[in-house]
C-alpha positions in Angstrom: -9.4 10.1 -99.3 -6.6 8.6 -97.3 -4.1 10.5 -98.4 -5.6 13.7 -97.8 -6.6 13.2 -95.1 -2.1 12.3 -94.1 -1.3 15.4 -95.3 -3.7 17.2 -93.0 -1.3 15.9 -91.0 1.3 16.3 -91.6 0.8 20.1 -92.7 -0.3 20.3 -89.4 3.2 18.3 -88.4 5.0 21.7 -90.0 3.6 23.7 -88.2 3.6 22.8 -85.2 7.7 22.1 -85.8 8.1 24.5 -86.7 6.4 26.4 -83.4 7.1 24.7 -80.6 6.4 21.1 -81.8 3.1 20.2 -79.9 2.7 21.6 -76.0 4.0 19.5 -74.1 2.9 21.7 -70.8 0.6 19.5 -68.9 -1.7 19.0 -66.2 -5.3 20.3 -65.8 -4.4 22.5 -62.7 -2.5 24.3 -64.9 -4.4 24.5 -68.0 -6.7 25.8 -65.9 -4.6 28.4 -65.1 -4.6 29.3 -68.8 -1.0 27.2 -68.4 0.1 29.8 -66.8 2.4 27.4 -65.2 6.2 28.4 -64.3 5.9 29.1 -61.1 4.2 26.2 -60.0 4.6 23.7 -57.7 3.5 20.1 -58.6 4.7 16.7 -60.3 3.4 17.7 -63.3 6.3 21.0 -63.6 8.4 17.4 -65.2 6.5 19.1 -67.6 6.2 22.3 -67.6 9.0 24.6 -65.4 11.3 21.8 -64.1 12.8 23.4 -61.4 8.8 23.4 -59.3 9.5 19.6 -58.8 11.6 20.3 -55.5 8.8 21.2 -53.5 7.2 17.5 -54.2 7.0 16.1 -50.5 5.5 12.2 -51.5 6.2 9.8 -53.8 3.7 10.4 -56.1 2.0 9.4 -59.4 -0.3 10.9 -61.6 -2.0 10.7 -65.2 -4.2 12.7 -67.3 -5.2 13.1 -70.8 -6.9 16.1 -72.8 -8.8 15.3 -75.5 -10.3 18.0 -78.6 -13.8 16.2 -79.6 -13.3 18.6 -82.7 -10.1 18.0 -84.0 -9.4 13.9 -82.0 -6.6 12.9 -83.5 -4.8 15.9 -81.7 -5.8 14.3 -78.1 -2.3 13.9 -76.0 -1.4 12.4 -72.8 1.1 12.3 -70.0 1.9 10.2 -67.0 5.0 11.7 -64.4 6.5 9.4 -61.7 8.5 11.6 -59.4 10.5 10.6 -56.7 11.2 12.8 -53.4 14.9 12.0 -52.9 17.5 12.5 -49.6 18.7 15.9 -51.9 16.3 17.0 -54.2 13.7 15.3 -56.0 13.6 12.9 -59.1 11.0 12.6 -61.8 9.9 10.9 -64.4 7.7 10.9 -67.6 6.0 9.6 -70.6 4.1 12.2 -73.1 1.9 11.3 -76.2 0.2 13.5 -79.2 -1.8 12.8 -82.0 -3.1 9.2 -83.7 -1.8 6.1 -86.0 -1.3 8.0 -88.8 1.6 11.5 -87.0 1.8 11.5 -83.4 5.0 12.8 -81.4 6.2 10.6 -78.8 8.4 12.0 -75.7 11.0 10.2 -72.8 11.6 12.6 -69.9 13.4 12.9 -66.9 15.4 15.5 -64.9 16.0 16.7 -61.1 14.6 19.5 -59.0 16.8 21.0 -55.4 16.6 24.2 -53.9 19.2 26.6 -52.6 18.5 28.9 -50.6 15.2 30.9 -52.4 15.6 28.8 -55.3 14.5 26.3 -56.2 16.3 24.8 -60.0 16.2 22.2 -62.2 16.9 20.2 -65.4 15.5 17.6 -68.0 16.8 15.5 -70.8 14.0 14.7 -73.2 14.2 12.0 -75.9 11.8 12.9 -78.1 10.0 11.3 -81.8 8.0 12.0 -83.8 6.7 9.3 -86.5 4.4 9.9 -89.9 2.6 6.8 -91.1 4.6 6.4 -94.5 6.6 8.7 -94.0 9.2 6.9 -91.8 9.9 8.0 -87.2 12.7 11.0 -86.5 14.4 10.8 -83.1 16.9 14.3 -81.0 17.1 15.2 -77.4 16.8 18.1 -76.4 17.1 19.7 -72.2 15.2 21.9 -70.7 16.0 24.2 -67.7 13.9 26.3 -65.3 14.2 27.7 -61.4 11.8 29.6 -59.0 12.5 31.6 -56.3 10.0 32.4 -53.3 11.3 36.4 -52.5 8.7 36.6 -49.8 6.4 34.8 -48.4 3.8 35.8 -51.2 5.5 36.9 -54.4 7.4 34.3 -56.7 9.1 34.1 -59.8 8.9 31.3 -62.7 11.2 31.4 -65.9 12.6 27.9 -67.4 13.7 27.8 -70.8 12.6 25.1 -73.4 15.4 22.8 -76.0 18.0 24.6 -74.5 20.6 23.3 -77.7 18.0 23.5 -80.5 17.8 20.2 -81.9 18.2 19.8 -85.7 14.6 18.5 -86.8 16.1 17.5 -90.8 19.4 17.2 -93.0 19.9 21.0 -93.6 19.7 22.7 -90.5 16.1 23.4 -89.8 15.8 23.4 -85.7 14.3 22.3 -83.3 13.7 26.2 -81.5 14.1 26.9 -77.8 10.9 28.9 -76.5 11.0 30.8 -72.9 8.6 31.1 -70.6 8.5 34.2 -67.1 6.1 34.8 -64.7 4.8 35.9 -61.3 2.9 34.9 -58.5 0.8 36.1 -55.8 -0.9 34.4 -52.8 -2.2 37.4 -51.2 -3.4 34.4 -48.8 -3.7 31.1 -48.2 -7.0 30.7 -50.5 -6.1 32.4 -53.6 -3.0 32.3 -56.0 -2.8 34.9 -59.3 -0.4 34.0 -61.5 0.4 35.2 -64.6 3.6 34.9 -67.2 4.5 35.7 -71.0 5.8 32.9 -73.4 8.6 33.9 -75.8 9.2 31.4 -79.0 12.0 33.4 -81.0 11.2 32.9 -83.8 7.4 34.0 -82.7 5.4 36.6 -81.4 5.2 36.9 -77.3 2.4 34.6 -75.6 -0.2 36.9 -73.0 -1.2 34.4 -69.9 -2.8 35.0 -66.5 -5.1 32.8 -63.6 -6.5 32.7 -60.5 -7.1 30.0 -58.4 -9.6 30.0 -55.3 -9.5 27.3 -52.7 -13.5 28.1 -51.1 -13.2 24.6 -49.7 -9.9 22.5 -48.1 -10.8 20.0 -50.7 -12.2 22.1 -53.7 -10.2 24.4 -56.0 -11.9 26.7 -59.1 -9.9 27.9 -61.5 -9.7 30.2 -64.2 -7.1 31.9 -67.1 -7.1 33.7 -70.1 -4.1 34.1 -73.1 -4.0 36.5 -75.8 -2.4 35.6 -78.2 -3.7 32.9 -79.7 -6.5 33.7 -78.1 -7.9 31.5 -75.6 -10.4 31.4 -72.7 -10.1 28.2 -69.5 -11.7 26.8 -65.9 -10.9 24.8 -63.7 -11.6 22.3 -60.7 -9.7 20.7 -58.2 -11.1 18.0 -56.0 -9.1 16.6 -53.0 -10.3 13.3 -51.6 -7.9 11.4 -49.7 -4.4 10.6 -51.1 -6.2 11.0 -55.0 -5.9 14.5 -56.4 -8.8 15.2 -59.2 -8.5 17.8 -61.5 -10.2 18.6 -64.9 -9.9 21.8 -67.0 -11.7 22.8 -70.0 -10.5 25.1 -72.8 -11.8 27.0 -75.4 -9.6 28.3 -78.1 -10.1 30.6 -80.9 -7.6 28.6 -83.6 -7.7 25.4 -82.2 -11.7 24.9 -80.4 -12.8 23.7 -77.5 -10.5 20.7 -75.3 -11.3 18.9 -71.7 -8.4 17.5 -69.5 -8.6 14.9 -66.4 -5.5 14.3 -64.2 -5.4 12.2 -61.7 -2.7 12.1 -59.1 -2.4 9.9 -55.9 0.7 10.1 -53.1 1.7 7.4 -52.7 2.3 7.7 -49.2 1.3 11.0 -47.2 -1.7 13.5 -47.9 -0.4 16.6 -50.3 1.3 19.1 -48.4 
């Protein structure tokens, strides 16, 4: 039975490695918006679009946990730290997916700064794959992205994951490159509308859309949808003082339901 379970894990591992490994788009705010995160500007930009990290105004620490009740071995967690510098913002983070039989772990560090209308960033990742009985594999990758605020209500964002396409195996199999581009429309201070396209170079494009509404200063509601694969999302955010608490629920056609909870803490001031 143990060998059978391990085989299932390895099959999943092969599938995920061929399709960009496990997704490292993180943060309950991003999930509540259907992961339309190309134009989001917060501490989780370190794992989403690194270009958005430059908007962080206060040193911030954050932690998130995503649970899949139907497939608990596919749970993931991440932590980030973002620190504004005299010029730009630096960030570092960790990510973990899986359990003791099969897991993926990532250490990442990035930097982002604003140049005129655009915010640009780059990050380096060290990714380690572990499968019980099969050893481990470690590789390094680079990602980059940017966001341009074209008008007070309209922004565009894009980022590239795994620019260098590092080798996964000795026979030349590489971690694929993924391109993500999106737009954000903010018709008022209370409303955000987002949409984006995610394209792995070897697979069909995924189309996403999200909506965020803030009826009160400290409470925000979110919803989102994905096409190919299909998934629906809802979320809520609460900002009590220096803390930011976010929750998201997803139901996908392929992997079922998931929950994600995120807590962030502004070390020197409230969220702008």
